[in-house]
N, C-alpha and C positions, 0 to 999 in steps of 0.2 A: 612663789616657788623659784628657786634658783634654777638656772638652765645648765644642762650638761648633755649636749647632743651626742657626744661619743657614747656615754653610758646608755642613753635612751636608745641609741641606734643599734645596740648589740642585741636587742630582743625584738622578735617579730610578734606584733599584737594580733591575736586571732579575733574572729567575730565571736559574739556571745554564743551563737548556736554551735559553732565549732568547739568552743570551750566546754559547753554543756555536755557534748558527747564524750570529751576526754575526761571530764570530772566523773561522769558515770562509769567510764571504763576503770578509772583509778579506784573508785569506790568498790567496784566488783572484784578487783584484783589485789586489794590492799591487805594481803595476808602477812603474817610474820611479825606482828608487833611493831613498835616504833622503828626499829632498825630496818625491817623490810619495807615499811611504808615510806620512810625517808629515801631509801634507795630507789624505790619504784618511782616516786615523784621526781627525783633527780634525773632519772633516765628519761622519763616521759616529757618533763617540762623544760629541763635545761639542755640535755644532750640531743634528743630527737627533734623536738619542736622549737627549741630556743625561744620560748615565750618569756623567760626570765634569765638574766645572765647569772653566771656562777657567783659573782660577788654579792649580788642582791639575795640570791637564794641562801647563801651561807650566813649573811647578816640576819636575815629573817629567821633562820634556824636558831642562831644564837639567841635572838630575842625570845623566841618561843620556848627555848630551853629554860629561860629565866622565869617563865610564867607557871602558875599552877595549872594542872589539867593536861590533856593529851597533846603533846607537842606536835605530832604529825598532823592531826586534825587542824590545829591552829595554824600550822605552816600552810596547809592547803587553803584555809580561809584567807590568809594574808595574800597568797598569790592570786586567788580569785579577786580579792579587793584591789590588788595592784592592776589587774587587767581590766576589770569592769565595775569598780566601785563597790558599794554596799551590796547591790544585786549580785555581783560576781562573787563576793565573799560569802554571802548566804548560800548561793548555789554550790560553791566548792565545799563549804563546811558541811552542808546537809547531805550532799551526795557522797561525801566521804564517810558519813556515819550511817545513813539510812539502809544501804544494802546489808551491811553487817548486822545492824539492829534487827532487821526483819529476819535474817537467818538465825540470830541468837534467840529471838522470840519464838520462832518455830521449833528450834531445838529445845528450848526451855519447856515448851508445852509437851513435846515428846518425852522429855526427861521426867516431867511431873507425872505423865501417864504410864511410862514403861521403864524408866530408869535408863541405864546405859544402852547404846545402840552399836553393836559390833560392826555393822556394815559401814556406818558413817565414820566410826573411828578408823576403819581400814583405809577409806578414801583420804582421810586427813593425814595418814602416814605419808602418802605420796605428796600431798600439798606441802607439808612441813619440810620434807626433804628438798623439794624444789625451791621453797622460800629460802632455805639455808644457803643454797648455792647462789641465789639472787643477792642475798645480803652480803655474802663474801665478795662477790664481784663488785658491788657498789662501794663497799668499804674500802677496797683497794683503790678504786678510782677516786673516791673523795679524798682519801689520805694523800695520794700523789698530787692532787690539785690544790689542796688547801694548806698543806704543811710546807712552808716555803724555806725554812732554815732549820739548823740543828736544834735550836732552842725550842721551836714549835714541835718538832718530833719528840724532844725530851718531855715537854709538857703533856703531850698525848700519852706517852708511855707512863709517866707518873700518874696521870689521871686514871689510866687503866689499873695500875697496881693499887692505887688508893681505894678504888671502889670495889675491885674484884678480890683483892687479898686482904685489905684492911677494913673494908666495909665503912669507909668514910662517907658521911652523908653527902648526897649530890650537891646541895647548895653550897657546902663548904668547898668542894672541889672547884665549882664555878667561881666562887669568890676569890679563892687563892689564885686561880688562873688569871682572873681579871686584874688583880693587884700586880701580878708579875708583868702582865702586858702593859698596864698603866705606867709602871716604873720604866719599862723599856721605851715607851713612847716619848719620853722626855727628850731623847736625842734624835727623834725623827723630824724631818721637815714637814711642813704642811702639805696636804695632798695637792698634786699638780692639777690645775684647772678648777673649775667650780664643781661642787658636789650637789647632786639633786636632792632636794627634800621638799616635803609638803609644808608650807608655812600656814599652819592651822592656828587660829586664835584660841587661847585657853578657854574662852567662854564656850566655843563650839565643842571642845573636848569634854568639858564638864556636862554640857547638854547631852552629848552622845552617851557618856557614862551613866547619867541619870536615866535616860530612856531605856538603856539595856538593863540597868539594875531593876527598873520597874517591870520590864518584860520577864525577867528572871523571877522576881519575888512575888509580884501581885497574884499570878495564877496559883502559886503554891499556898499563899496566905488565904486565898478564897477557898481552896480545897480544905485547909485546916478548919476554916469557919463552918463549912458544910458538914464535914465528918467528925469534927471535934479533935482536940489536940492529942488525945490518947489513941486514936484510931491508927492502924498500921500504916495507912497511906500518908497520914500526917507525919508519923515518925520517919517514914522513908524520905519524905520531902525534906525534913529538917536534917536528917543524918547525911544524905548525899549532897545537900547544899553546903554543909560544913566541910564535907570531904572535898568538894570542888575547890575550896579555898586553900587547902593544905596539901594538895597533891603535887608538890614540887618534885621534879625528877621523874615524873611519869607514873604509870600504874605499878611498876615493880616497887617503887619507893614506898607506896602507901598500902600495898597489899597486906602486909602483916597487921598494920593498924586496923584496916577494914575487917579482915578475917576475925581478929580477936573480938571486936565489938559485935559483929554479926552473929558469931557462934556463941560467945560467952555471955555478953550483956543482953542482947535482944533474943537470942535463942531461935533465930529465924531458920538457920541451916545448921547441919552438922559439919565438923571439920572435913570429913570425906566429901561431902557435897560441895564445899567451898573449892576443894581441889578439882572436882569434876567441872565446876563452873569456870575455873581458870583454864582448864584444858579446852573447853568449848570456845572461850574467847581467844585463846592463842591460835586456834586452827580455823577460825572464821575470818572473813574480811572485816576491816574496820579497826578502830582502836582497841587495844587490850583492855582498856577501862570499861569496855562493854560487859565485862564480868559483872559490873554493878547491875546491869539489866537482868541478868540471870538471878541475882540475889533479890532484886525488887519483885520480879515475877513470882518466885517461889514464896517469898514472905507474904505477899498479898493473897496469893492463891491459898495459902494455908491458914492465914490469920485474919483475912479481910471480912469474913462473914458473907452471907448472900451467895450468889453464884460464884464458885471459886475461879472459873475460867474468865469471867468478866473482871473480877477483882485482880486476877493475875495480870491481865492485859493492862488494866489501869495502873497497877504497881510498876509495870515495865515502862509505861509512858511517863509516869511521875519521875521515875529514876532517870530516864533519858533527859527530861527537861531540867532537872536539878543538876545533872552532870554536865550538860553541854551548853545550856543557855549562857552560863558565865563565860565560856570560851569566846563567844561573839563580843561580849563586853570587853574582855582584855584586848582583843585584836582591833576592833573598830575604834576604841579609845586610844590605843597605843601605837598602832601601825604607822600613822603619819610621822612619828618621831624617829623611826628606825634609821632612815637615811641620814638624818641630821647628826647622828652619832659619829658618822664617818668624816664629818667636817673638821673634827678635832683630832690631832695626831695621837694624843694620849688615849682618847676613847677608841679610836680606830685600832690602836695597838692592843687595847684591852679586849676588844671584840675578836681580834685575830687570835689572841691567847685563849679566849673562851672557845673559839672554833677548834683549836687544837685539843682542848680538854674534851670537847664534845666528840671528837674522833675517838679518843680513848674510851669515852662512855659508850659509844656505839660498838666499839670492839668488845666491851664488857657484855653488852646485850647480845652480841653475836655469839660469844663463847657460852653464855648462859643458855641461849636458845639451842645451840648445837648440842650441849650436854644433855638437855632434856629431850631432844629429838632422837639422838643416837643411842641413848641409854635409858633403860626402864627405871634404874635405881641410881639416884645421885644423893649423896649425903654431905652435910656440911661438917668439916673437921675444924676444930678450934684449938689453937696453940698460942696462948698469950694474946697478943693483939692480932694475930693472923687468923683469917677465916678463909677456908678453901672449900669450894664445891668439888668433891671428888667422885667420879663415876665408878660404879661397880662394873669392872670389865666383863664379868660373866653375864651381865644384864644387857649387853650390847644388842641392839635391834638390827639383825642382818638385813631384813627388808629395807629399813631406813638407810643403812649404809650403801646397799646396792642402788637404791633409787637416788641417793645423793650422787653416786658416781654417774648415773645416767644424766642427772640435771647438770652436773659439771661439764660433761661432754657436750650436751646441747648448748649450753651458754658459752663456754670458753673455747670449744673446738669448732662446733658447727655454727656458732653465732646465731642461734635461734632466739626468738623473742620470749618475753615473760609468759604470755598466754599459751604459746606452744609448749613451753617447758612445764607449766602447771598441768595442762591437759594430759600430756604424755605420762608424767609421773603419777597423776591420779588414776589414769586408766591402768597402768601397770600395777599399782597398789591394789586396785579393785580385782584385777585378774589374779594376783597373788592370794588375796583373801578367798576368791572363789575356788581355787584349787587346794585350799587348806593349808 
């Protein structure tokens, strides 16, 4: 490993027990989809605790954006690995997912038994308003720190327009940004001083990849052998394993593909139930891709045979395994190579341009989230190549708007923490519901 004491000295390494508490806290508070989760981790890990410096955090975020699967969960896994090796990565990744997974499982069971629950929906109005303010605060901070010149600001703006207005696929946006950065990097000097990277033999990387591939595939293959390939649990395992490989750009990018197959091909859920599942996943902690757990539970609950509740829980577990086990494969095999990319000026410039594009993508997620928090009705208008999500002004949610104002005041004016903001807004939303 090359040495870089300056880079290493910018971060304060915690004990494993200290990190365990913080990963649990992040897992419980990780509302708001990828934008909210990236913002929360930046605040907790970079700003407040300084466990990882800004450059490494953004480099890792760029890397995770290039991978299939939930980028925020993979970013947490990387930081945990950076701090405490494989044990730390497993701890961070699992604690990022498990609190939300347990909540989604409980809500899925309630949904299967009773349908929609107005009281829970009311509390989530306050949570979503608070998360929106948290996301905006973090977006402004990340943009100021990561966009260093006019070209990078222009890349961020172009990325936002491309994905929000033109519906350009996320991988193409990242590829274009990387090519622009790579071209710019030709005139840059090599980085001053040595750059830290993990000098891992290719044989070890291949062994790591093989081990995690077996951890992912072998249990699912055994399941199919026990229940048969036509059983719903086997179908869930295969479908969500395939989905885990193609989810570039996060959950939003793959949602239409998943919904179409789940509703039209498999017939596991109706279109309305898919939207309800997305709503649950958006308003609970953990990755938005946890909507897959809702789908897996209802599919096995209805079509698994035997005790529907046991089958539903098994369906949820199989879905979680097929969705998240590959994430550990991508990170543990690829993480040692992240820092090496910064040793080459062209690659470093390419990553900087990808960072700029990611800022634009996060802005797109923020606007999308804001529209669906503040308005009950949002329609897509198409005019040639242009695609715009336009809210129905008459459907504005006045409780959400007022709670957003409270959250902005708490964060920007009174400088309160994330937990305080979430609790206050949730309590006010519950009181609003109680008085009708």
